[in-house]
MDAnalysis code that builds the backbone (N, CA, C; Angstrom):
import MDAnalysis as mda
import numpy as np

u = mda.Universe.empty(522, n_residues=174, atom_resindex=np.repeat(np.arange(174), 3), trajectory=True)
u.add_TopologyAttr("name", ["N", "CA", "C"] * 174)
u.add_TopologyAttr("resid", np.arange(1, 175))
u.add_TopologyAttr("resname", ["MET", "ALA", "LEU", "GLY", "ALA", "LEU", "PHE", "ILE", "SER", "ALA", "GLY", "ALA", "ILE", "ILE", "PHE", "LEU", "GLY", "CYS", "GLU", "GLN", "ALA", "ALA", "GLU", "ASP", "MET", "ALA", "ASN", "GLU", "ARG", "GLN", "TYR", "ARG", "PHE", "ARG", "SER", "ARG", "VAL", "ILE", "ALA", "THR", "ARG", "GLY", "VAL", "ARG", "GLU", "TYR", "ARG", "GLN", "THR", "ILE", "PRO", "SER", "VAL", "VAL", "ARG", "PRO", "ALA", "ASP", "SER", "VAL", "LEU", "GLU", "ILE", "GLY", "CYS", "GLU", "TRP", "GLY", "THR", "THR", "THR", "ALA", "LEU", "LEU", "ALA", "GLN", "HIS", "THR", "ARG", "MET", "VAL", "ILE", "GLY", "THR", "ASP", "ILE", "SER", "SER", "VAL", "CYS", "LEU", "ASP", "ARG", "ALA", "ARG", "LYS", "LEU", "HIS", "PRO", "GLU", "LEU", "ASP", "PHE", "ARG", "THR", "LEU", "ASP", "ALA", "PHE", "ASP", "ILE", "GLY", "ALA", "ALA", "LEU", "GLU", "ILE", "GLY", "GLU", "ARG", "PHE", "THR", "THR", "ILE", "TYR", "LEU", "ASP", "LEU", "SER", "GLY", "LEU", "SER", "GLY", "TYR", "ARG", "GLY", "LEU", "LEU", "ASP", "LEU", "ILE", "ALA", "LEU", "VAL", "ASN", "SER", "TYR", "ALA", "GLY", "LEU", "LEU", "GLN", "PRO", "ARG", "THR", "ILE", "VAL", "VAL", "LYS", "SER", "GLY", "ALA", "LEU", "LYS", "ASN", "PHE", "ALA", "GLU", "ARG", "CYS", "VAL", "ALA", "TRP", "SER"])
u.atoms.positions = np.array([
    [-9.869, 32.377, 2.029],
    [-9.454, 31.312, 2.251],
    [-7.834, 31.061, 1.430],
    [-7.787, 29.562, 2.390],
    [-6.153, 29.513, 1.992],
    [-5.583, 28.926, 0.519],
    [-4.733, 28.996, 0.192],
    [-3.696, 29.172, -0.993],
    [-3.001, 27.371, -0.878],
    [-3.047, 26.600, -1.302],
    [-2.593, 25.268, -1.264],
    [-1.868, 24.961, -2.538],
    [-1.595, 23.440, -2.626],
    [-0.804, 22.931, -4.000],
    [-1.499, 21.979, -4.163],
    [-1.617, 21.836, -5.337],
    [-2.480, 19.960, -5.982],
    [-1.593, 19.481, -6.734],
    [-1.683, 17.935, -5.868],
    [-0.121, 16.730, -6.615],
    [-1.307, 15.797, -6.999],
    [-0.714, 15.395, -8.127],
    [-1.873, 14.279, -8.523],
    [-0.224, 13.095, -8.325],
    [-0.217, 11.969, -7.637],
    [0.583, 10.908, -7.374],
    [-0.152, 9.625, -7.169],
    [0.179, 8.674, -8.295],
    [0.016, 7.357, -9.227],
    [-2.222, 7.236, -8.640],
    [-2.410, 7.967, -8.948],
    [-3.818, 8.346, -9.499],
    [-4.532, 8.647, -7.927],
    [-3.666, 9.175, -7.587],
    [-4.672, 10.360, -6.184],
    [-4.298, 11.411, -6.605],
    [-5.065, 11.963, -6.246],
    [-5.095, 13.686, -6.025],
    [-5.581, 14.170, -4.951],
    [-4.087, 15.169, -4.458],
    [-3.410, 15.576, -3.210],
    [-3.716, 16.581, -2.616],
    [-4.468, 17.436, -2.502],
    [-4.544, 18.728, -1.815],
    [-3.805, 19.205, -0.383],
    [-2.718, 19.611, -0.518],
    [-1.986, 20.132, 1.194],
    [-2.215, 21.858, 1.609],
    [-2.422, 22.131, 2.095],
    [-2.535, 22.931, 2.468],
    [-1.380, 24.292, 2.449],
    [-0.859, 25.823, 2.611],
    [0.479, 26.153, 2.524],
    [1.571, 25.642, 3.138],
    [1.104, 25.679, 4.168],
    [2.251, 25.527, 5.189],
    [3.198, 24.007, 4.681],
    [1.960, 22.713, 4.606],
    [2.763, 21.401, 4.317],
    [3.121, 21.509, 3.042],
    [2.205, 22.096, 2.171],
    [3.085, 22.285, 0.083],
    [4.545, 22.626, 0.523],
    [4.545, 23.645, 1.246],
    [5.927, 24.142, 1.361],
    [6.890, 23.260, 2.127],
    [6.703, 22.762, 3.166],
    [7.547, 21.818, 3.759],
    [7.617, 20.130, 2.499],
    [7.233, 20.190, 1.874],
    [6.811, 18.698, 0.779],
    [7.399, 18.978, -0.286],
    [7.396, 20.402, -0.914],
    [7.857, 20.863, -1.930],
    [9.680, 20.237, -1.765],
    [10.256, 20.118, -0.587],
    [11.777, 20.144, -0.272],
    [11.952, 18.851, -0.211],
    [10.535, 17.955, -0.424],
    [10.904, 16.639, 0.497],
    [11.542, 15.554, -0.804],
    [12.440, 14.948, -0.422],
    [12.832, 13.942, -1.504],
    [12.183, 12.710, -2.074],
    [11.272, 12.820, -1.463],
    [10.074, 11.686, -2.299],
    [9.566, 12.084, -3.047],
    [9.338, 13.327, -2.984],
    [8.662, 13.776, -3.975],
    [9.082, 13.922, -5.680],
    [7.611, 13.857, -6.457],
    [8.315, 13.667, -7.977],
    [9.157, 12.270, -7.806],
    [9.418, 11.367, -7.060],
    [9.864, 10.125, -7.721],
    [8.910, 9.244, -7.768],
    [9.254, 8.601, -8.516],
    [8.910, 7.119, -9.502],
    [10.011, 6.021, -9.889],
    [9.768, 4.822, -10.260],
    [10.615, 3.414, -10.321],
    [10.778, 3.265, -11.400],
    [10.120, 4.015, -12.339],
    [10.512, 3.646, -13.916],
    [11.946, 4.056, -14.120],
    [12.753, 3.383, -15.329],
    [13.890, 3.692, -15.589],
    [13.195, 4.384, -16.836],
    [13.882, 5.359, -17.118],
    [13.919, 6.456, -18.616],
    [15.252, 6.269, -19.322],
    [14.809, 5.157, -20.737],
    [15.797, 5.440, -21.615],
    [15.710, 6.461, -22.946],
    [16.501, 7.611, -22.674],
    [16.345, 7.955, -23.829],
    [17.289, 8.092, -25.122],
    [16.879, 7.838, -26.031],
    [17.318, 7.539, -27.295],
    [17.614, 8.306, -28.487],
    [18.151, 8.708, -29.350],
    [18.576, 9.551, -30.160],
    [18.300, 8.962, -31.735],
    [17.235, 9.265, -32.046],
    [16.812, 8.455, -33.526],
    [16.030, 7.045, -33.870],
    [15.477, 6.490, -34.648],
    [15.046, 5.012, -34.545],
    [15.939, 4.328, -34.534],
    [17.208, 4.055, -34.812],
    [17.857, 3.052, -35.072],
    [18.383, 3.152, -33.626],
    [18.381, 4.126, -32.480],
    [18.752, 3.653, -31.210],
    [17.454, 3.070, -30.549],
    [16.259, 3.736, -30.899],
    [15.144, 3.550, -30.206],
    [15.046, 1.912, -30.187],
    [15.049, 1.454, -31.563],
    [14.980, -0.184, -32.051],
    [16.183, -0.508, -30.790],
    [17.326, -0.349, -31.178],
    [18.138, -1.027, -30.718],
    [18.457, -1.975, -28.920],
    [17.291, -0.655, -28.575],
    [17.131, -0.812, -27.284],
    [16.550, -2.537, -26.650],
    [15.643, -3.127, -28.067],
    [14.267, -3.943, -27.723],
    [15.324, -4.910, -27.150],
    [16.293, -5.940, -27.647],
    [16.968, -6.876, -27.148],
    [17.073, -6.732, -25.644],
    [17.910, -5.796, -25.106],
    [18.160, -5.426, -23.869],
    [17.108, -4.963, -23.099],
    [16.247, -4.815, -23.158],
    [15.135, -3.809, -22.171],
    [13.999, -4.692, -22.404],
    [13.634, -5.586, -23.338],
    [12.256, -5.942, -23.219],
    [12.574, -7.430, -23.224],
    [11.720, -7.964, -22.537],
    [11.944, -9.601, -21.454],
    [10.632, -10.223, -22.031],
    [10.830, -11.730, -22.481],
    [9.699, -12.485, -22.928],
    [8.378, -12.152, -22.755],
    [8.305, -12.115, -21.395],
    [7.075, -12.021, -20.259],
    [6.445, -10.477, -19.896],
    [7.072, -9.981, -20.966],
    [6.507, -8.395, -20.763],
    [5.454, -8.030, -21.554],
    [4.452, -7.465, -21.479],
    [3.483, -6.482, -21.726],
    [4.142, -5.201, -22.111],
    [3.803, -4.852, -23.643],
    [4.502, -3.428, -24.051],
    [3.560, -2.382, -24.594],
    [3.618, -1.229, -24.454],
    [2.869, -0.532, -25.095],
    [3.607, 0.166, -25.703],
    [3.871, 0.394, -27.053],
    [3.797, 2.213, -27.839],
    [3.268, 2.367, -28.145],
    [3.721, 3.830, -27.673],
    [2.397, 5.304, -28.196],
    [3.663, 5.545, -29.034],
    [2.522, 6.307, -30.478],
    [3.126, 6.599, -31.216],
    [3.965, 5.811, -32.364],
    [3.050, 4.540, -32.967],
    [3.798, 3.435, -33.743],
    [3.965, 3.853, -34.933],
    [3.061, 5.289, -35.508],
    [3.062, 5.210, -36.610],
    [2.831, 3.628, -37.772],
    [3.529, 3.661, -38.206],
    [3.274, 1.827, -39.464],
    [3.340, 1.070, -39.051],
    [3.778, 0.722, -37.554],
    [3.884, -0.384, -36.649],
    [5.453, -1.161, -37.339],
    [6.450, -0.504, -37.392],
    [7.738, -1.287, -37.738],
    [7.971, -1.090, -36.821],
    [8.566, -0.926, -35.440],
    [8.905, -0.957, -34.380],
    [7.709, -1.727, -33.050],
    [6.947, -1.875, -33.727],
    [5.958, -2.830, -32.955],
    [6.378, -4.369, -33.489],
    [6.169, -4.245, -34.276],
    [6.335, -5.307, -34.933],
    [7.747, -6.355, -34.404],
    [8.596, -5.336, -34.645],
    [10.296, -5.337, -33.711],
    [9.949, -5.987, -32.267],
    [9.122, -5.249, -31.507],
    [8.845, -5.413, -30.100],
    [7.753, -7.061, -29.961],
    [7.366, -7.482, -30.725],
    [6.551, -8.431, -30.922],
    [7.351, -9.897, -30.960],
    [8.332, -9.591, -31.782],
    [9.255, -10.610, -31.538],
    [10.095, -10.954, -29.728],
    [9.552, -10.136, -29.324],
    [10.517, -10.372, -28.250],
    [9.541, -10.022, -26.508],
    [8.544, -9.900, -26.726],
    [7.616, -10.027, -25.449],
    [5.805, -10.929, -25.922],
    [5.743, -11.272, -24.818],
    [4.819, -12.027, -24.946],
    [3.228, -10.901, -25.612],
    [3.107, -9.545, -25.266],
    [1.923, -8.874, -25.706],
    [2.449, -7.453, -26.096],
    [2.691, -7.028, -27.502],
    [2.302, -5.627, -27.703],
    [1.432, -4.740, -28.069],
    [0.997, -3.616, -27.605],
    [0.142, -2.618, -28.317],
    [0.401, -1.835, -29.287],
    [0.205, -1.470, -30.427],
    [0.797, -0.397, -30.790],
    [-0.507, 0.564, -31.118],
    [-0.135, 2.007, -30.623],
    [-1.025, 2.635, -30.780],
    [-0.602, 4.634, -31.601],
    [-1.218, 4.909, -31.740],
    [-1.281, 6.516, -32.607],
    [-2.194, 7.226, -32.622],
    [-2.402, 8.845, -32.931],
    [-3.043, 9.633, -32.693],
    [-3.730, 9.339, -34.446],
    [-3.266, 8.833, -35.003],
    [-3.828, 9.580, -36.744],
    [-4.084, 8.090, -37.304],
    [-5.624, 8.186, -37.550],
    [-6.090, 6.909, -38.001],
    [-5.327, 6.525, -39.365],
    [-5.003, 7.536, -40.646],
    [-4.171, 7.043, -41.968],
    [-3.076, 5.955, -41.091],
    [-2.116, 6.398, -40.162],
    [-1.291, 5.707, -39.967],
    [-1.823, 4.213, -39.594],
    [-2.540, 4.263, -38.258],
    [-3.002, 2.697, -38.385],
    [-3.692, 1.839, -39.094],
    [-4.044, 2.666, -40.333],
    [-4.713, 1.824, -41.091],
    [-3.531, 1.091, -41.903],
    [-2.365, 2.024, -42.227],
    [-1.622, 1.403, -42.853],
    [-0.982, 0.269, -41.915],
    [-0.701, 0.391, -40.919],
    [-0.056, -0.435, -39.794],
    [-0.817, -1.753, -39.492],
    [-2.211, -2.017, -39.735],
    [-3.264, -2.646, -39.751],
    [-2.864, -3.303, -40.968],
    [-2.555, -2.872, -42.314],
    [-2.413, -3.406, -43.411],
    [-1.039, -4.307, -43.345],
    [-0.125, -3.642, -43.008],
    [1.475, -4.464, -43.175],
    [1.403, -5.578, -42.022],
    [0.729, -5.284, -40.904],
    [1.055, -6.254, -39.894],
    [-0.431, -6.799, -39.124],
    [-1.299, -7.408, -39.889],
    [-2.298, -7.816, -39.814],
    [-2.750, -8.780, -38.142],
    [-1.567, -9.293, -37.889],
    [-1.432, -9.841, -36.685],
    [-1.247, -9.214, -35.372],
    [-0.790, -7.760, -35.386],
    [-1.198, -7.066, -34.369],
    [-1.692, -6.680, -33.935],
    [-1.852, -5.834, -32.314],
    [-2.972, -5.213, -32.116],
    [-2.911, -3.313, -32.205],
    [-3.276, -2.946, -32.787],
    [-2.994, -1.604, -33.049],
    [-4.499, -0.396, -32.731],
    [-4.450, 0.474, -31.838],
    [-5.579, 1.096, -31.390],
    [-5.116, 2.393, -31.123],
    [-6.435, 3.554, -31.319],
    [-6.283, 4.565, -31.806],
    [-5.828, 5.297, -29.840],
    [-4.739, 5.860, -30.173],
    [-4.981, 6.971, -28.403],
    [-3.785, 8.164, -28.624],
    [-4.520, 8.771, -28.032],
    [-3.279, 10.347, -27.924],
    [-2.929, 9.822, -26.877],
    [-1.602, 10.821, -26.867],
    [-0.217, 10.717, -26.190],
    [-0.600, 11.123, -24.650],
    [-1.195, 12.317, -25.005],
    [-2.110, 13.292, -24.003],
    [-3.142, 12.321, -23.059],
    [-3.521, 11.239, -23.172],
    [-5.013, 10.976, -22.499],
    [-4.137, 10.025, -21.949],
    [-3.802, 10.070, -20.503],
    [-3.401, 8.857, -19.803],
    [-4.182, 8.295, -19.521],
    [-5.933, 8.505, -19.095],
    [-6.527, 8.113, -18.614],
    [-7.250, 6.739, -19.760],
    [-6.962, 7.358, -21.277],
    [-6.890, 6.173, -22.221],
    [-6.350, 5.039, -22.020],
    [-5.180, 5.404, -21.482],
    [-4.309, 4.301, -21.582],
    [-4.578, 3.666, -20.616],
    [-4.846, 3.832, -19.641],
    [-5.568, 2.951, -18.403],
    [-6.282, 2.390, -18.440],
    [-7.560, 2.676, -19.558],
    [-8.856, 2.151, -19.530],
    [-8.394, 0.698, -20.724],
    [-6.881, 0.439, -21.291],
    [-6.661, -0.761, -21.731],
    [-6.935, -1.561, -20.885],
    [-6.581, -1.085, -19.683],
    [-6.527, -2.742, -18.412],
    [-5.375, -3.416, -18.378],
    [-4.244, -3.066, -18.711],
    [-3.229, -4.127, -18.897],
    [-2.192, -3.587, -18.101],
    [-1.541, -4.216, -17.621],
    [-0.518, -3.685, -16.593],
    [0.939, -3.923, -17.670],
    [1.276, -2.965, -18.099],
    [2.525, -2.538, -18.767],
    [3.495, -2.580, -18.172],
    [4.610, -3.423, -18.791],
    [5.884, -3.288, -18.182],
    [6.882, -2.256, -18.384],
    [6.372, -2.467, -19.612],
    [7.940, -1.408, -20.753],
    [6.740, -0.395, -21.651],
    [6.850, 0.752, -21.999],
    [6.884, 1.757, -22.462],
    [7.509, 2.253, -23.684],
    [7.290, 1.929, -25.009],
    [8.205, 2.943, -26.047],
    [7.178, 3.931, -26.078],
    [7.578, 5.127, -26.204],
    [7.305, 7.026, -26.476],
    [7.927, 7.115, -28.131],
    [7.477, 7.082, -28.591],
    [8.206, 8.316, -29.761],
    [7.191, 9.037, -30.485],
    [7.119, 10.199, -29.852],
    [6.255, 11.514, -30.599],
    [7.033, 12.139, -30.880],
    [7.262, 12.121, -32.479],
    [8.203, 13.325, -33.076],
    [7.697, 14.921, -32.988],
    [6.505, 14.751, -32.547],
    [6.388, 16.429, -32.876],
    [6.828, 16.588, -31.427],
    [7.471, 15.982, -30.408],
    [7.641, 16.716, -29.051],
    [9.229, 16.145, -28.760],
    [9.984, 15.658, -29.982],
    [11.241, 15.646, -30.339],
    [12.539, 17.074, -30.010],
    [12.593, 18.133, -30.320],
    [12.534, 19.246, -30.244],
    [12.750, 20.138, -28.799],
    [13.881, 20.713, -28.746],
    [13.877, 21.512, -27.813],
    [12.338, 22.254, -26.845],
    [11.745, 22.594, -28.075],
    [10.630, 23.133, -27.243],
    [9.537, 22.517, -26.712],
    [9.383, 21.021, -27.301],
    [8.718, 20.073, -26.577],
    [9.261, 19.610, -25.618],
    [10.295, 19.769, -24.887],
    [10.820, 18.779, -24.005],
    [10.621, 19.083, -22.455],
    [9.627, 20.108, -22.163],
    [9.101, 20.221, -21.325],
    [7.931, 19.388, -20.839],
    [6.889, 19.551, -22.301],
    [5.841, 18.787, -22.235],
    [6.703, 17.106, -22.107],
    [7.287, 16.457, -23.371],
    [8.373, 14.826, -22.989],
    [8.182, 14.861, -21.730],
    [9.038, 15.834, -20.970],
    [9.414, 15.321, -19.530],
    [8.292, 15.501, -18.287],
    [7.252, 15.810, -18.606],
    [5.260, 15.387, -18.352],
    [4.887, 14.583, -18.080],
    [4.603, 14.218, -19.555],
    [4.363, 13.155, -20.280],
    [5.087, 12.025, -19.748],
    [6.502, 11.985, -19.428],
    [7.473, 10.846, -19.038],
    [6.830, 10.348, -17.638],
    [6.631, 11.670, -16.806],
    [6.475, 11.893, -15.549],
    [5.285, 11.266, -15.208],
    [4.038, 11.663, -15.665],
    [2.565, 11.058, -15.919],
    [2.580, 9.265, -16.080],
    [3.213, 9.194, -17.239],
    [3.728, 7.715, -17.195],
    [3.844, 6.840, -16.014],
    [5.155, 7.242, -15.875],
    [5.906, 6.395, -14.994],
    [4.908, 6.437, -13.504],
    [4.376, 7.624, -13.130],
    [3.718, 7.481, -11.957],
    [2.307, 7.277, -12.016],
    [1.605, 7.321, -12.973],
    [-0.011, 6.697, -13.344],
    [0.331, 4.695, -13.813],
    [0.914, 4.873, -14.917],
    [0.956, 3.548, -15.324],
    [2.162, 2.452, -14.277],
    [3.243, 3.226, -13.821],
    [4.338, 2.423, -12.966],
    [4.647, 1.481, -13.876],
    [5.263, 1.707, -15.276],
    [6.219, 0.386, -15.976],
    [7.335, 0.422, -15.408],
    [8.225, -0.716, -15.186],
    [9.677, -0.632, -14.975],
    [10.234, -0.283, -15.812],
    [10.019, 0.079, -16.979],
    [10.837, 0.826, -17.904],
    [10.064, 1.787, -18.838],
    [10.315, 2.597, -19.111],
    [10.057, 3.823, -20.489],
    [10.980, 4.200, -21.543],
    [11.136, 3.805, -22.683],
    [12.056, 4.229, -23.638],
    [11.194, 5.496, -24.566],
    [12.132, 6.612, -24.536],
    [11.288, 7.332, -25.393],
    [12.368, 7.834, -26.587],
    [11.983, 7.935, -27.375],
    [12.701, 8.624, -29.028],
    [12.685, 10.201, -28.982],
    [14.249, 10.805, -28.403],
    [13.910, 12.428, -28.446],
    [15.555, 12.943, -28.243],
    [16.195, 13.299, -28.969],
    [17.170, 13.536, -29.319],
    [17.404, 14.711, -28.363],
    [16.417, 15.960, -28.215],
    [16.805, 16.909, -27.085],
    [16.772, 16.273, -25.709],
    [15.809, 15.106, -25.159],
    [15.959, 14.634, -24.070],
    [17.196, 13.804, -23.614],
    [17.715, 13.226, -24.530],
    [18.749, 12.643, -24.168],
    [20.205, 13.467, -24.576],
    [20.178, 14.378, -25.029],
    [21.319, 15.679, -24.767],
    [20.706, 15.837, -23.777],
    [20.030, 16.490, -22.974],
    [19.322, 16.779, -21.423],
    [19.672, 16.087, -20.643],
    [19.390, 14.536, -20.789],
    [20.121, 13.292, -19.959],
    [21.410, 13.434, -19.444],
    [22.286, 13.368, -20.674],
    [23.626, 13.463, -20.783],
    [24.421, 14.204, -20.036],
    [23.482, 15.998, -20.068],
    [24.053, 16.675, -19.208],
    [23.924, 17.098, -17.989],
    [22.932, 15.871, -17.428],
    [22.521, 16.089, -15.866],
    [23.284, 15.295, -15.129],
    [23.909, 15.931, -13.506],
    [24.273, 14.904, -12.650],
    [23.525, 15.373, -11.497],
    [23.323, 14.238, -10.678],
    [22.862, 14.369, -9.787],
    [24.064, 15.353, -8.697],
    [23.484, 16.135, -8.056],
    [24.421, 16.566, -7.019],
    [24.426, 15.554, -5.719],
    [25.930, 14.990, -5.095],
    [25.968, 14.306, -3.858],
    [26.527, 14.818, -3.028],
])
């Protein structure tokens, strides 16, 4: 049995044999997505992006909405926003504070559930406090990559000081 590589790209699972996988790993198109990723540090920066990132015709998914404060701010700038969180306690409070908004239970790592919402999201706001440190950085990058590849939003805004610090030190070699 030959070894190979398994790639997941835009919802399609591709299995490549050893020789083909080795060639494609060096391929410039590998792991490319079109979404712009904005890394922010802290709630203040995260929310400051809203007027310049969100457009009136956008549909926005906020993952990790907690009590819905940012979701409410997003709603002022766009046609549609859905706030999600894994915590039913947080969602209960969000619904009491902002009964006019749409809040749903969603585990950030269940991208299939995000796809099942059935909306074409142009923008995703991602606030996962549990992944904000350096120990969660690889998981966060993988998550951002998955959302960019599968939901294909124009922009993903991430609240993570570790990601922002990492991104500030990255320079593409040319």
